[in-house]
N, C-alpha and C positions, 0 to 999 in steps of 0.2 A: 730248371723247373718250367715245364711247358704251360702249366696252368697256374696263374698266380693265386695265392690263398685268398679266400673270402669272395671269390667270384664264381658265378654259375658256369658250368661247362656246357655251353650251347654251341650252335653252329659257328657263331662269330669267334668264340674262344678256340674252337678246333681249327678254324681257318688260320688264326694267328699262330697256333702251334705248328701247323704245317709250314708256314712261312719261316718260323724259327729253325725248323729242321733243314730247310733249304739253305739257310745261312750256315748251319753247321757243315753241310756238304761243301759249300764254297770255301769254308775255312779249313777243310781237311780233317774234321773231327774223326777219330778212329774209335774212341771209347767214351761212353757216357753212362754214368751211374743213374739208374732210375730212382726218382724221388717218389714218395708216397703220393705227393700232389700230382705227379705225372699220370697216375692211374685213374684220374677222374674221367678220362675219356674211354677207359677200358683197355684191357690188354691187347685186344685185336686192333684197336686204333693205332697203338704204338707199333705193332708188327706190320701193319699195312703201310705205314709211312716211314718205316726204317729204310732209308735210302741205300744203305750198304748191305742190309740183310743181317748185320751183326754188330750194329752200333751200340745197342743197349747192353748194360751189364747189371746183374744183381744176383748175389748169392743167396738171398733170403726171401725173394718174392715167389709165392706159389699160387697156382690156379688149380682148384679142385685137388689140392694136396700134392701137386707135381710142380717141379721147377719150371719157370716160364722162360727166362732169359739165360744166356750164357753167364756163368759165374765169373769167369775171368779168362785171361789169355796169357800165354807164355811166348815172349819174343826172344829171338837170338839175333843180336845186332853186333856183328863183327866179333863174335865169340862171347859177348856179354849177354847173359841170360836175365831177362827182366820179366817179372810176373806182375800183371795188373788185374785187379778184381774190384767188384763193386759191392758195397753194403748199404742197404736202404734203411732209412729211418722208419720207426714204427709210429703211425699216426694216432692222434687222439680221437679222430672221427672214424665212423664206420666206412669200410671199403665196399666196393661193388660186390655183389653176390659171387661167391666162389673164390675171391681173391683173399689171400692172407699173407702176412709178413712175419716170418719166424724171428726168434730172438737173435740179434746180431752176434752175440757171443757164441751161441751154439753153431751158427752158420760159419763163423770165422774159424772155430776150432776144427771143424770137418774140412774146410777148404784148405787151410794152411797145412794140415797133415798130408794132403795129397801133393803139395808142391815143395815139401821140406827137402832140402838138398838139391833142388832142381833150378833154383834161381839165385843169382848174385844180388839182385836188387828187387825188393818187393814194394809195390805201390798200391795203396788203397784209395779208391774213389768213394766218397760217401756224401750222403745228404743229411747225416746226423748233425746235431748242434755240437758246439765245441766241448761243452761239459761232458756229454755222453761219449764223444770221441776220445777225450782224454781218459775217461774212466775205463773204456774198452781197451785202450792201448796198454794199460798197466799189465794186462795178461799176455800181451803180444809185443815184446820189446824188439823183435827182429824185423818189424816193419820199418822200412827206411823213409818212406814219404807218404803223407796223406794229402790228397787234393780234395778240399771240401767245398760244397756249394752252400753251406749254411753257417759260415763264420760271419759274425756281425760286422766286422770291418775287414777291408782288404789287407793282405799281409805284405807290406813292402819289405819287411824283415820276417822270415819264417819263424813261427812259434815252435816250441819244442815240447815234447812229452817224452822224457827220458832222452834217448838218442834219435827219436823219430821227429822228422821235420813236418810241420803242418802249414799248408799254404792255401790261400783263397784269393780269387780276383774280385773285382767289383761286381755288384749285383746287376742284373738285367743286361749283361753283355757289354758293360761300359769299358771294360779293359780285357786284355789278354795277358795271362801270366806266362813267363818263361823262366824255368829253373834248370840250370845246368849242374849236373852232379859229377864230381870227380871221384871215380871208383878205382881203388887199388886193391888187388888181391881179394876181390869180392866184397870189399867194404867201402862205404861212402866216406871219403876223407875230407871233402870240401864241397861247397856249392856256391852258385851265383844266381840270385833271384832278382827278376825284374817284372814290373807291371807296365804294360804299354797301354795308354789311354787311347780309345778309338774315338776319333773326331772326324767331322766332315772333311777337314783339311788334310787328313791322312789318306783319303780315298783317291786313288789314281784313276783318271778317266782316259779312255782310249779314243782315238780319232780316226 
């Protein structure tokens, strides 16, 4: 979330958001689900400061009735096909003029229909809270992994919704999560999940 809840989106907040995106670039971020809070600076702000031109994902954000960001991406890594997509939470507050967020279930249904049979592993990025995520997953048991930005506590051990794994790291970038999936015949058979805390002592300096 580029803009913390309860704060005004002013020049100072936007400057901090740009700094955060610079950190994402240094850390090699490839996919980032847009939260409803990220829209406080406007769609064009996100597009202007998208360092890769395709960092942000959301299957259900619309501007003037049309999709704004890429819904998801399909990777082929050594023959293993991995689909990654983003679902944005629906906010309780009014959005900027022209911006709307469609129902996650409706967006999921359309998106998953387009990738059916094309991916061995399906990963969902979301900013929805845990209760809503679990409720949504009841209709989509084929999703293998959910990476959430709105789980109350970091998941040292992945939570489960059916066969779907749900993971989340610490808030405010205090940790980096690593999950290794063992896939056999297009099915996730095992996993190894770790959270690495980021501290000053872990930063390497060059001379």
